[in-house]
N, C-alpha and C positions, 0 to 999 in steps of 0.2 A: 437565701443564704450566700449569695454572691458577695454582698457587702461584708458579711462576717468573714468569709475567706480572705478577702483583700485586707480587711482590718487586722486579721491574725498575722498575715505575712508581713505587713508593714510594721506592726508592733514588734515583731521579732527583729526585723532589720534595724529599727530605731534603737532598741535596747542594746543590740550588739555593737552598733556604731558609737554608743555612749560608753562602751567599755565593759559592760557586764559580762561575766563568764558565760560562754556559749552553752555549756552543759546544763547549768542551773537555769539559764534564761529560757532555753527551749523547753525544758521540763516545766517551768513555771507557766509559760504561755500555754502549753498543752493542758495543764491542769485547770487554769483559769477559764479558757474557752470551752474545754470539755465539760466541766461541771456546770457552767452557765447554759450552754446550748445543747448538751447531749445527756447530762445527768451523771451522777457519780457511778451508777451501775455500768456505764460504758467502759470503765477502766478495769473491769473484772479480769479480762484476758491479758492486761499489761504485764503482770508478774510472770506469766508464762513466756511472754516474748522476751523479757529481760533474762529469764533463766535460759532461754534458747541462745541468746547472745553469749552469755558467760560460759556455756558448755559447748560452744561451736569449736570443733576441732581445727578448722581452717584458721580461725582467728588466733589460735595458740601460737601461730608462726610470728605474730606481731611482737610479743615480748622477747621471743628468742632472737629474732633478727635485730631488734633494738639492742639487746644485750651483746650480740656479736659486734655491732657497730661501736658501742661504747667501749668495749674491751680493746678493739683495734685502734680506737682513737687514743687510748692510753699506752699503746704498744710501741709507739715511735715509728710506725710504718710510713706514715705520711711524711714525716721529716726526711726519712731515708730516701723515699721516692722522689721528693722534690729536689733534694740535693743531687741525686744521681742524674735525673732527667735534665736539671739545669746545666750540669757539666756537659751533658751530651748535646743539648740543643742551643746552648748559650752563644755559640759563635755565629748563629744565623740571625738575620733581622727578624725580630719578633720571636726568637727562639725560646726565651724563657716563658713568654705568654703561651706558646704552643705546648711547652712542657707542663704548664699549669693545667691546660685542658686535658692532656693525656693523664696526668696524675688524678685530676678530678674524675675522669671516667673510671679509672681503676679503683679509686676510693668508693665511687658510686656502686661498683659491683662487689665491694667488700663490706663497707660500712653502711652506706645508704642514709646516713644521718646528716642532713643538710647543714644544720647549725655547726656541728663539729668540723665538717669539711671546710666551710667558709672561714671559720675562726682560725683553724690550723693554717690554711694557706694564706690567710690575711696576715698572720703573725710572722710566718716564715718568708713567703715570697714577695709580699707587697713592699717591704722596706728595701729588699734587694733590687727589685725592678725600678723603684724610684731612685735609688742610689746610682743606677746605671742609665739615668735620664729617660726612662720610659714615661710616656704620657700618663698622668694620674688617672685620667678617665679610662684609657684603654686598660691599664693595669687593674684598676678596681672593677671595671665591667667584666673583664675576663675571669677574675677570681669569683665574683658574685655569681656569674652565669655557670661557671664550671662546677661550683658547689651545689647547684640545683640538679645536676645530672642524675643524682640518686633518685629523683622522682620518676624517671622513665626507664633507667637502666636497671634490670633486675639484679638482686632481689629488692624490689621497691615496696615500702610499706603501703603507699597509696594504691598500688596495683592489688595488693592483698585485700585492702578495704573495699576497693571498687569491685573486685571479684565477688566478695560476699554480698555487697549491696545490690549488685546487678545480676547475681546468679550466674556468673561466668567462671569456669574452672580457672583457678589461679595459675596452674601450670601452663595452660594455653595462653594466658595473659603474659606470663613471663617470656614465653617463646615469641609471641607476637610483638613484643616491645623491643626485641633485640635489633632488628633492622632499623626501626625508627631511631633508636638510641644511637646506633653507629652513624646513621645519616646526620644526626644532630651534632655529634662530635666532629665528623668530617666537615660539616658546614662551618662550625666554629673555627676549626684550624684553617680552613681555606680563607675565611674572612680575615683572620689575623695575618696570614701569609701575604695575601694580596694587599691589604691595607699597609702593612709595614714595608712591603716592596715598593709600593707607590709613594709612600711617605716615610722614608727611613728614620726621620727624626723622632717619630712617636715611639719607636721600638728598635733602637740601635743594637747592632751586634756587639758583643763584648766577650772578654775572657774572664771567667770567674777566678778569684784568688785560690791558690792551692789546687789548681785544676789537675790533680793527679788521677784523672779518670782512667779506668781500665775495664776490659770486658768482663773480668771476673766479678768486679764490683757491681756491674750492671746485672749479671745473672743472679748474684746473691741477693740483690735488692728486689728484683722484679719477680723471680720464680716463686718465692713463698706466697705472695698474694695471688699470683696467677693460679697456683695449685689450689688455693682455697676457693677461688672463683670456679675453677673447673669442677672441684668436688661438690660444691653446693649446687651450682646450676646444672652441671652434667648429670647429677643424680636425678634431677627433675626431668630434664629433656629426654633421658634414656628410659624413663619410666621406672627407675629403680626405687625412688622414694617420692613421697608426696612433698609439697612445699613445706608443710609443718615438720616432717621428718628431716628434710634437708636443712631446715633452720636449726634443728638441734645439732646436726653435724657441723654446721657453720659455727655455732656457739663453741663447740668443743675445739674446732680448728682455730678459732680466735684465741682461746686460752692457750693453745699450744704455741701459736705465733708470739703471743705476749710473753710466754715463758722463755722462748728462744731469744727474744730481745731483752731478757732479764728485767722485764717491767711487771711481772706477775707477782704481786705480794698481797698481803691481807688488806692493806689500806686501799690499794687500787681495786681489789676485788669487792670490798665493802662499798666503796663509792660507786662502782659500776652497777652493783645490784640495787643500791638506793636510787640511782638515776634511772635505771630501767623501770623500777617500780613506779616512780613518779610519772614518767612518760606514758607507760602502759595504763596507769590509772586514769590519766587525763584523756587518752584515746577512748577508753571504754566508758567513762562518764559522759563524754560527748555523744558517744554512740547510743547510750541509754536515753539521754535527754532527747536526741534526735528521733529515736524510735517512738517515744511518747508523742512528740510533735507530729510525726508522720501519721500516727494512728488517728489523732484528732483531726488533722488536716484532711485525711481521706473520709473520716466520719461525717464531717460537715460538707462534703462534696467538693473539696478543693481539687482532687485529682480529675474529676469530671469537668470542672471549669477549665482547668489548664488544657485538658484534652480537647475540649470544644474550641478553645482559642487556637491551639496549635493545628487542629485539623482544618481550620478555615484559613490558614495562611496560604498565600499564593505559592505555587510550585510544589505543593504537597510535601513529600519527604525531604526534598532539598531545602524547602523553606524552613521546615522544622530544624534541620541540621544547621542551617545558617543562624537562625535565631538562638538555638540552644548554645552553639559555640560562642556567639556574641555575648549572650547572657552570662555564661561562665567566665569569659574574659573580663567583662565589666565588673562582675562581683568580685573577681580576684584583686581588684584595686582596694577593696574595703574589707573582705573576709579572707580568712586563711583557708587552706585546702581542706582541712577536716570539716569545717563548717559547711562548705559547699558540697563535699562528698556525702555527708550524712543528712543534709536538709534538702538540697536541690536535686541531687542525682536520683534519689528514690522517686521523685515526681516525674523526671524526664525519662527514666528507663522504661516504664510501662508504655509510654507514648511511642518511644522508639520501636518497641515490639509491635505496636499496632501498625506502624508504617512498614514493618518488615525489614527494619535495619538490623544488620549483623551486630549483636551486642559486643562481641569481641572487638570488632573494628571501632565501634562507638566508644568503648571503654578506653582504648589506647589513645584515641583522639582527645578524650576528656583528660587523661593523665598528662599529656603534653600541654594542654591548655591550662591545667591546674599548675603546671610547673612555672608558668609565667606569673602566677600570683606571688611567688617569692621575690620577683624582680620589679613588680609594678608599684610605684609609690601611690598613696602615702604609707601603706602598711606592708610593704614588701619585707619579709623577715630577713632575707639575705642582705638587704641594704642596711638594716639595723645591726646585724651580726658584724658586718664588715666595718661599719663606721665605729663600732665599739672598740675595735682593735687596730684601726688604721692610724698612722701618724697624724699629728695635729695639722700638718700642711695639706692633708687630703680633705677637701671640703665635701659636704653632702651633695653639692651641685655637681662635683666631679663624678661621684658615684652614680647619680641619677643620669647624667649625660652618657656615662660609659655603658650603662645597661641597655640603652635604646637600640643599638644595632643587634644585640643578642635577642632581645624580645622580638624584633622584626624577623630575625632568622628562625625563631621558634614558630612564628605565625606562617612563615613560608613553608616550613616542614608540615604544619597542619594542612595547608592548602594542597601540598603535594600528596599527602596521605589520603585526603578526601578524593582527589581525582585518580589516584592509583592505589586503591584499597589492597591490592595484592601485596604491597610492601608490608602490610600487617598480617594478612591472612595466609600468605603462601607458606611460610615456615611452620606455623601450627598445623596446617593441612598436611604438609609433608611429614611431620612427626607422627600424625595420626595414621598416615598410610604406612609408615615404617612399622608402627606398632600393630598394624592390621585392624585399625578401627574404621 
């Protein structure tokens, strides 16, 4: 059956690279190989697995957090934050780029919707940066990379999905990703500061027009999203609410913020609900197709084959860790994070357990690795989002060149977290001790 396993995986990869939808492709491959090699009766338990997915209480957080993000995207909060932070930091070399990273981090902790964040900052910040003689590559790279911070900074949709796939409590994943997320933001800002200090021409200081910035404006702009972040994440960290319950609190908070910005009307609410339904349906259709694929893949012995290969790698657990991280990084050039999460991770997670690897630590490493898939050509979604809204004088080569340093910084963070695992596990362990667990 070794040949069948390899043929099944290659067939899936080829069809995905040809552009077929992942949900129906994975389901079709599963049915084709399952019926031929295992028989139709093998699928008797598949409806129960699908029912288990659709009734999973943890996964209910996905549509709620998506709805929160979509509502906030229409509330004007991103525009206000960018304008205020631009006035605050614009007088520094690289100041506007630094403000984009800060706003990207705040939006990640509120919306978590990568496409919306990249498009919003691309429309608002990119023309301003270019107008003030910022390097097109630095400006576009900063915006694209900052928009992906929602992949690792909670509440992150990918962390919820990884928690369900790998059997790790989502609350612990959220807590464990805080320090890595802050490290990534700090590294982005440090790079921009050092680069612009060493080469001022790429990010010159300037004064924004109508720079009537005041402290009251800063507080009125920053405090509302901060309160939402504290409410959503604080309720999880303090053990007051589950991630799903906190997601419902976040959705209500987003509606209140949109109302305060006078952006809450029936049209925006209707569009937000339609967009949430489309995104949620896409996620769950992919999950159902991947579940069928995983069922057949294990049925024909694929998990045992991969385990045998990984077990015979040199250096044991470290060899497995290196190969798995490299595999996810390379697949990120061609597949999106949902495809990797639902198809590849269920194969790797049991092997990690066999090696005695902490799944919480492994999941956060995977989340940061998957974050690079938004930035790596040819199929990096952040690159497409940004190019779609960028001025015509910004070439795709500028965007590709601009993201290279940020991808390298993400890889540096992964290496740091591999050699210092306490950066991930220390805070969840501390919260457990506080709660007496």
